[in-house]
C-alpha positions as a Markdown table, in Angstrom:
| # | Residue | x | y | z |
|---|---|---|---|---|
| 1 | Met | -31.6 | 34.3 | 49.8 |
| 2 | Ser | -35.0 | 33.3 | 51.0 |
| 3 | Gly | -36.5 | 34.7 | 54.2 |
| 4 | Pro | -35.6 | 37.9 | 56.1 |
| 5 | Ala | -32.1 | 38.8 | 57.0 |
| 6 | Leu | -30.8 | 37.9 | 60.4 |
| 7 | Leu | -30.2 | 41.6 | 61.1 |
| 8 | Glu | -31.3 | 44.6 | 59.0 |
| 9 | Leu | -30.6 | 48.3 | 59.7 |
| 10 | Asp | -32.4 | 51.0 | 57.8 |
| 11 | Ser | -31.3 | 54.7 | 58.1 |
| 12 | Ile | -29.9 | 54.2 | 61.6 |
| 13 | Ser | -28.8 | 57.4 | 63.4 |
| 14 | Lys | -27.5 | 58.3 | 66.8 |
| 15 | His | -27.3 | 61.8 | 68.3 |
| 16 | Tyr | -25.8 | 62.8 | 71.6 |
| 17 | Gly | -27.5 | 66.2 | 72.2 |
| 18 | Asn | -26.5 | 68.3 | 69.1 |
| 19 | Ile | -23.6 | 65.9 | 68.3 |
| 20 | Ile | -24.3 | 63.6 | 65.4 |
| 21 | Ala | -22.3 | 60.4 | 66.0 |
| 22 | Leu | -24.0 | 58.3 | 63.3 |
| 23 | Thr | -26.5 | 59.1 | 60.6 |
| 24 | Gly | -28.2 | 57.4 | 57.7 |
| 25 | Val | -26.6 | 54.0 | 58.1 |
| 26 | Thr | -28.2 | 51.1 | 56.2 |
| 27 | Thr | -26.9 | 47.5 | 55.9 |
| 28 | Leu | -27.9 | 43.9 | 56.5 |
| 29 | Val | -26.5 | 40.7 | 57.9 |
| 30 | Asn | -27.5 | 37.4 | 56.4 |
| 31 | Ala | -26.9 | 33.9 | 57.8 |
| 32 | Gly | -23.7 | 32.4 | 56.5 |
| 33 | Glu | -22.3 | 35.8 | 55.4 |
| 34 | Val | -19.7 | 38.3 | 56.7 |
| 35 | Thr | -20.7 | 42.0 | 56.7 |
| 36 | Cys | -17.5 | 44.1 | 57.1 |
| 37 | Val | -17.8 | 47.6 | 58.7 |
| 38 | Leu | -14.8 | 49.7 | 57.8 |
| 39 | Gly | -13.7 | 53.1 | 58.9 |
| 40 | Asp | -10.8 | 54.9 | 60.6 |
| 41 | Asn | -10.8 | 56.2 | 64.2 |
| 42 | Gly | -13.8 | 58.4 | 64.7 |
| 43 | Ala | -15.7 | 57.0 | 61.8 |
| 44 | Gly | -18.6 | 55.8 | 64.0 |
| 45 | Lys | -17.7 | 52.1 | 64.3 |
| 46 | Ser | -18.0 | 52.0 | 68.1 |
| 47 | Thr | -21.4 | 53.7 | 68.1 |
| 48 | Phe | -22.5 | 51.3 | 65.4 |
| 49 | Ile | -21.5 | 48.4 | 67.7 |
| 50 | Lys | -23.1 | 49.8 | 70.8 |
| 51 | Ile | -26.5 | 50.2 | 69.0 |
| 52 | Ile | -26.5 | 46.6 | 67.7 |
| 53 | Ala | -25.2 | 45.2 | 71.0 |
| 54 | Gly | -27.9 | 47.0 | 73.0 |
| 55 | Ala | -25.7 | 49.3 | 74.9 |
| 56 | His | -27.3 | 52.4 | 73.3 |
| 57 | Gln | -30.6 | 52.9 | 71.5 |
| 58 | Gln | -30.6 | 54.5 | 68.1 |
| 59 | Ser | -32.1 | 58.1 | 67.8 |
| 60 | Gly | -33.7 | 57.3 | 64.5 |
| 61 | Gly | -34.1 | 54.6 | 61.9 |
| 62 | Val | -35.3 | 51.0 | 62.1 |
| 63 | Met | -33.5 | 47.8 | 63.2 |
| 64 | Lys | -35.0 | 44.4 | 62.5 |
| 65 | Val | -34.0 | 41.0 | 63.7 |
| 66 | Glu | -35.3 | 38.2 | 61.5 |
| 67 | Gly | -37.9 | 40.6 | 60.1 |
| 68 | Glu | -39.1 | 41.8 | 63.6 |
| 69 | Gln | -38.6 | 45.4 | 64.4 |
| 70 | Val | -36.6 | 45.8 | 67.7 |
| 71 | Leu | -35.4 | 48.5 | 70.1 |
| 72 | Phe | -33.0 | 47.1 | 72.6 |
| 73 | Asp | -33.1 | 48.4 | 76.2 |
| 74 | Ser | -29.9 | 46.6 | 77.2 |
| 75 | Pro | -27.2 | 44.2 | 76.1 |
| 76 | Arg | -29.2 | 41.4 | 77.6 |
| 77 | Asp | -32.0 | 42.2 | 75.2 |
| 78 | Ala | -29.6 | 41.8 | 72.3 |
| 79 | Leu | -28.2 | 38.5 | 73.6 |
| 80 | Gly | -31.8 | 37.3 | 74.0 |
| 81 | Lys | -32.2 | 37.9 | 70.2 |
| 82 | Gly | -29.0 | 36.0 | 69.5 |
| 83 | Ile | -26.6 | 38.9 | 69.0 |
| 84 | Ala | -23.3 | 38.4 | 70.7 |
| 85 | Thr | -20.3 | 40.8 | 70.7 |
| 86 | Val | -16.6 | 39.9 | 71.0 |
| 87 | Tyr | -14.8 | 43.1 | 72.1 |
| 88 | Gln | -11.1 | 43.8 | 71.6 |
| 89 | Asp | -10.4 | 42.9 | 75.3 |
| 90 | Leu | -12.2 | 39.5 | 74.6 |
| 91 | Ala | -13.7 | 39.4 | 78.1 |
| 92 | Val | -11.3 | 36.5 | 79.0 |
| 93 | Val | -9.5 | 36.0 | 82.3 |
| 94 | Pro | -5.8 | 35.2 | 81.5 |
| 95 | Leu | -5.1 | 33.2 | 84.7 |
| 96 | Met | -8.2 | 31.0 | 84.3 |
| 97 | Ser | -8.3 | 27.8 | 82.3 |
| 98 | Val | -9.6 | 27.5 | 78.8 |
| 99 | Trp | -12.7 | 25.6 | 79.8 |
| 100 | Arg | -13.5 | 28.1 | 82.7 |
| 101 | Asn | -13.2 | 31.0 | 80.3 |
| 102 | Phe | -15.4 | 29.2 | 77.9 |
| 103 | Phe | -18.3 | 29.0 | 80.4 |
| 104 | Leu | -17.7 | 31.9 | 82.7 |
| 105 | Gly | -20.3 | 31.0 | 85.3 |
| 106 | Gln | -22.5 | 28.9 | 83.1 |
| 107 | Glu | -20.7 | 25.6 | 83.7 |
| 108 | Pro | -22.6 | 22.3 | 83.4 |
| 109 | Thr | -23.2 | 20.7 | 86.8 |
| 110 | Lys | -23.9 | 17.2 | 88.2 |
| 111 | Gly | -25.4 | 16.0 | 91.4 |
| 112 | Trp | -28.4 | 17.6 | 93.2 |
| 113 | Gly | -29.3 | 20.0 | 96.0 |
| 114 | Pro | -26.3 | 20.6 | 98.4 |
| 115 | Phe | -24.3 | 18.1 | 96.4 |
| 116 | Arg | -24.5 | 19.9 | 93.1 |
| 117 | Arg | -21.1 | 20.7 | 91.7 |
| 118 | Val | -19.4 | 21.7 | 88.4 |
| 119 | Asp | -19.0 | 18.8 | 86.0 |
| 120 | Arg | -15.4 | 19.5 | 85.0 |
| 121 | Glu | -15.0 | 16.6 | 82.6 |
| 122 | Lys | -18.1 | 17.5 | 80.7 |
| 123 | Ala | -17.2 | 21.2 | 80.6 |
| 124 | Ser | -13.7 | 20.4 | 79.4 |
| 125 | Gln | -15.0 | 18.1 | 76.7 |
| 126 | Ile | -17.5 | 20.6 | 75.4 |
| 127 | Ala | -14.9 | 23.4 | 75.3 |
| 128 | Lys | -12.5 | 21.1 | 73.4 |
| 129 | Asp | -15.2 | 19.9 | 70.9 |
| 130 | Glu | -16.4 | 23.5 | 70.3 |
| 131 | Met | -12.9 | 24.7 | 69.7 |
| 132 | Ala | -12.3 | 21.9 | 67.3 |
| 133 | Lys | -15.3 | 23.0 | 65.3 |
| 134 | Met | -13.5 | 26.3 | 64.9 |
| 135 | Gly | -10.5 | 24.4 | 63.5 |
| 136 | Ile | -8.3 | 24.6 | 66.5 |
| 137 | Asp | -7.1 | 21.6 | 68.6 |
| 138 | Ile | -6.5 | 22.8 | 72.2 |
| 139 | Arg | -3.8 | 20.6 | 73.7 |
| 140 | Asp | -5.1 | 20.9 | 77.2 |
| 141 | Thr | -8.3 | 22.8 | 78.3 |
| 142 | Glu | -6.8 | 23.1 | 81.8 |
| 143 | Gln | -4.1 | 25.4 | 80.5 |
| 144 | Ala | -4.5 | 29.1 | 81.3 |
| 145 | Val | -5.9 | 31.3 | 78.5 |
| 146 | Gly | -3.0 | 33.6 | 79.0 |
| 147 | Thr | -0.7 | 31.0 | 77.6 |
| 148 | Leu | -2.6 | 31.0 | 74.3 |
| 149 | Ser | -1.7 | 33.1 | 71.3 |
| 150 | Gly | -3.8 | 36.1 | 70.4 |
| 151 | Gly | -5.5 | 34.2 | 67.6 |
| 152 | Glu | -6.3 | 31.3 | 69.9 |
| 153 | Arg | -7.8 | 33.6 | 72.5 |
| 154 | Gln | -10.0 | 35.0 | 69.8 |
| 155 | Ser | -11.1 | 31.5 | 68.9 |
| 156 | Val | -12.2 | 30.8 | 72.5 |
| 157 | Ala | -14.4 | 33.9 | 72.5 |
| 158 | Ile | -15.9 | 33.1 | 69.1 |
| 159 | Ala | -16.6 | 29.5 | 69.9 |
| 160 | Arg | -18.1 | 30.5 | 73.2 |
| 161 | Ala | -20.5 | 32.9 | 71.6 |
| 162 | Ala | -21.5 | 30.3 | 68.9 |
| 163 | Tyr | -22.1 | 27.6 | 71.6 |
| 164 | Phe | -24.4 | 29.8 | 73.7 |
| 165 | Gly | -26.7 | 30.4 | 70.7 |
| 166 | Ala | -25.4 | 33.4 | 68.9 |
| 167 | Lys | -26.9 | 34.0 | 65.5 |
| 168 | Val | -25.2 | 37.3 | 64.8 |
| 169 | Leu | -21.6 | 37.6 | 65.9 |
| 170 | Ile | -20.0 | 41.1 | 66.2 |
| 171 | Leu | -16.2 | 41.1 | 66.1 |
| 172 | Asp | -14.7 | 44.4 | 67.2 |
| 173 | Glu | -11.3 | 44.9 | 65.5 |
| 174 | Pro | -10.2 | 41.3 | 66.2 |
| 175 | Thr | -7.0 | 41.7 | 64.1 |
| 176 | Ser | -5.9 | 45.2 | 65.2 |
| 177 | Ala | -3.3 | 44.1 | 67.8 |
| 178 | Leu | -2.1 | 41.0 | 66.0 |
| 179 | Gly | 0.8 | 40.3 | 63.6 |
| 180 | Val | 0.4 | 39.0 | 60.1 |
| 181 | Arg | 0.3 | 35.3 | 60.9 |
| 182 | Gln | -2.1 | 35.6 | 63.8 |
| 183 | Ser | -4.3 | 37.9 | 61.8 |
| 184 | Gly | -4.5 | 35.2 | 59.2 |
| 185 | Val | -5.5 | 32.7 | 61.9 |
| 186 | Val | -8.4 | 35.0 | 63.1 |
| 187 | Leu | -9.6 | 35.5 | 59.5 |
| 188 | Arg | -9.8 | 31.7 | 59.2 |
| 189 | Tyr | -11.9 | 31.6 | 62.3 |
| 190 | Ile | -14.2 | 34.2 | 60.8 |
| 191 | Ile | -14.6 | 32.0 | 57.8 |
| 192 | Glu | -15.3 | 29.0 | 60.0 |
| 193 | Ala | -18.0 | 31.0 | 61.9 |
| 194 | Arg | -19.6 | 31.9 | 58.6 |
| 195 | Asn | -19.5 | 28.3 | 57.4 |
| 196 | Arg | -21.4 | 27.3 | 60.6 |
| 197 | Gly | -24.3 | 29.6 | 59.4 |
| 198 | Leu | -23.6 | 32.6 | 61.7 |
| 199 | Gly | -24.1 | 36.1 | 60.4 |
| 200 | Val | -20.7 | 37.8 | 61.2 |
| 201 | Ile | -20.2 | 41.5 | 61.5 |
| 202 | Phe | -16.4 | 42.2 | 61.2 |
| 203 | Ile | -15.4 | 45.6 | 62.4 |
| 204 | Thr | -12.1 | 46.7 | 61.1 |
| 205 | His | -10.0 | 49.6 | 59.7 |
| 206 | Asn | -8.0 | 47.3 | 57.4 |
| 207 | Pro | -9.5 | 46.7 | 54.0 |
| 208 | Asn | -6.8 | 44.1 | 53.2 |
| 209 | His | -8.2 | 42.0 | 56.0 |
| 210 | Ala | -11.9 | 42.7 | 55.2 |
| 211 | Tyr | -12.0 | 42.0 | 51.4 |
| 212 | Pro | -10.9 | 38.3 | 51.4 |
| 213 | Val | -13.5 | 37.2 | 53.9 |
| 214 | Gly | -16.3 | 39.8 | 53.4 |
| 215 | Asp | -19.6 | 39.3 | 51.5 |
| 216 | Arg | -20.8 | 42.9 | 52.1 |
| 217 | Phe | -19.0 | 46.1 | 53.0 |
| 218 | Leu | -20.3 | 49.1 | 54.9 |
| 219 | Ile | -17.9 | 52.1 | 54.8 |
| 220 | Leu | -18.2 | 54.7 | 57.5 |
| 221 | Asn | -16.6 | 58.2 | 57.6 |
| 222 | Arg | -17.2 | 60.6 | 60.4 |
| 223 | Gly | -20.5 | 59.0 | 61.3 |
| 224 | Arg | -21.8 | 58.9 | 57.8 |
| 225 | Ser | -22.2 | 56.0 | 55.4 |
| 226 | Met | -20.0 | 56.2 | 52.3 |
| 227 | Gly | -21.7 | 53.2 | 50.8 |
| 228 | Asn | -23.1 | 49.7 | 51.4 |
| 229 | Phe | -21.8 | 47.3 | 48.8 |
| 230 | Ala | -22.2 | 43.6 | 48.0 |
| 231 | Lys | -18.8 | 42.0 | 47.1 |
| 232 | Glu | -19.7 | 41.7 | 43.5 |
| 233 | Asp | -20.3 | 45.5 | 43.3 |
| 234 | Ile | -16.9 | 46.7 | 44.5 |
| 235 | Thr | -13.3 | 45.7 | 43.9 |
| 236 | Arg | -10.6 | 45.5 | 46.4 |
| 237 | Asp | -8.9 | 48.6 | 44.9 |
| 238 | Glu | -12.1 | 50.6 | 45.0 |
| 239 | Leu | -12.6 | 49.6 | 48.6 |
| 240 | Ile | -9.1 | 50.7 | 49.5 |
| 241 | Met | -9.6 | 54.0 | 47.7 |
| 242 | Met | -12.8 | 54.8 | 49.5 |
| 243 | Met | -11.2 | 53.8 | 52.8 |
| 244 | Ser | -8.2 | 56.0 | 52.3 |
| 245 | Gly | -10.3 | 58.9 | 51.0 |
| 246 | Gly | -8.9 | 60.1 | 47.7 |
| 247 | Ala | -10.0 | 63.7 | 48.2 |
| 248 | Glu | -8.6 | 63.9 | 51.7 |
| 249 | Leu | -5.3 | 62.4 | 50.5 |
| 250 | Glu | -5.1 | 65.0 | 47.8 |
| 251 | Ala | -5.8 | 67.8 | 50.2 |
| 252 | Leu | -3.2 | 66.6 | 52.6 |
| 253 | Thr | -0.6 | 66.4 | 49.8 |
| 254 | Lys | -1.2 | 70.1 | 48.9 |
| 255 | Glu | -1.0 | 71.1 | 52.6 |
| 256 | Leu | 2.3 | 69.3 | 52.9 |
| 257 | Glu | 3.7 | 70.9 | 49.7 |
| 258 | Ala | 2.7 | 74.3 | 51.0 |
| 259 | Ala | 4.1 | 73.7 | 54.5 |
| 260 | Ser | 7.4 | 72.3 | 53.3 |
| 261 | Gly | 9.0 | 75.7 | 53.0 |
| 262 | Gly | 12.1 | 74.3 | 51.4 |
| 263 | Asp | 12.4 | 71.4 | 54.0 |
| 264 | Glu | 13.5 | 68.5 | 51.8 |
| 265 | Ser | 12.3 | 65.8 | 54.2 |
| 266 | Ile | 8.7 | 67.2 | 54.2 |
| 267 | Ala | 8.8 | 67.7 | 50.5 |
| 268 | Arg | 9.8 | 64.1 | 50.0 |
| 269 | Val | 6.8 | 63.0 | 52.1 |
| 270 | Ala | 4.5 | 65.2 | 50.0 |
| 271 | Glu | 6.0 | 63.6 | 46.9 |
| 272 | Glu | 5.3 | 60.1 | 48.3 |
| 273 | Phe | 1.7 | 61.0 | 49.0 |
| 274 | Ala | 1.3 | 62.4 | 45.5 |
| 275 | Asp | 2.8 | 59.2 | 44.0 |
| 276 | Glu | 0.4 | 57.1 | 46.1 |
| 277 | Leu | -2.6 | 59.2 | 45.1 |
| 278 | Glu | -1.6 | 58.9 | 41.4 |
| 279 | Glu | -1.2 | 55.1 | 41.7 |
| 280 | Arg | -4.7 | 54.7 | 43.4 |
| 281 | Thr | -6.5 | 56.9 | 40.8 |
| 282 | Glu | -4.9 | 55.3 | 37.7 |
| 283 | Thr | -7.2 | 53.3 | 35.6 |
| 284 | Pro | -5.9 | 50.2 | 33.8 |
| 285 | Asp | -5.6 | 50.2 | 30.0 |
């Protein structure tokens, strides 16, 4: 791909006093691609988001936006560079209409001076058109956001970020609280955002959601990078194995076996772990 990446991180670290929250993290985000950041709870995903979104500054390493080295002082700085974040709570107001949530204080107006007022028709049409670009047909933009499904609420937040000039879109665990069908809907929205030329950062703990849509995979474990892979360099099974932590799974199996003390129920769990570890470490003939 010609030209610099939309976002590039080189050996990013974050320390809180003598606590190391993140260290040696390197990855990049290209236009029209999805970079998936995977890790369990405590892996450092939240710290990673806060640094890119401008909430925290890195303690070390270099971050570049379109080739220009940056150090954000606030989330407003990040937004000014085209980096928008959609958090798990979505920052939507359930009782407000779809179009109101789409603009949230940035509504188009008509008239002048003391007669200036919100242009409801224009705002409603823009919201409807932008949602359509994400592949969703909102029946009525006057309906409350709270009446939409979880996947549809995600689409409002994603379309809003794209409309207001986002180049890099960070999605914080967008499928974590959704069922199978709605998770599939959100993954489709991620693909639509990628197809519109955005660089998408998909934060998730689920490799089964990440692999189908991802172009690049950054795996975090306790604040450290376990690898930064292009899709052609890692298989889905390898990604799952790195995420589950083969060595940790083996250690847990031995601990369960030692702790069973003749308890058949615990022994069965240990056996299941052992079987799962064997399946994941088997190599095909």
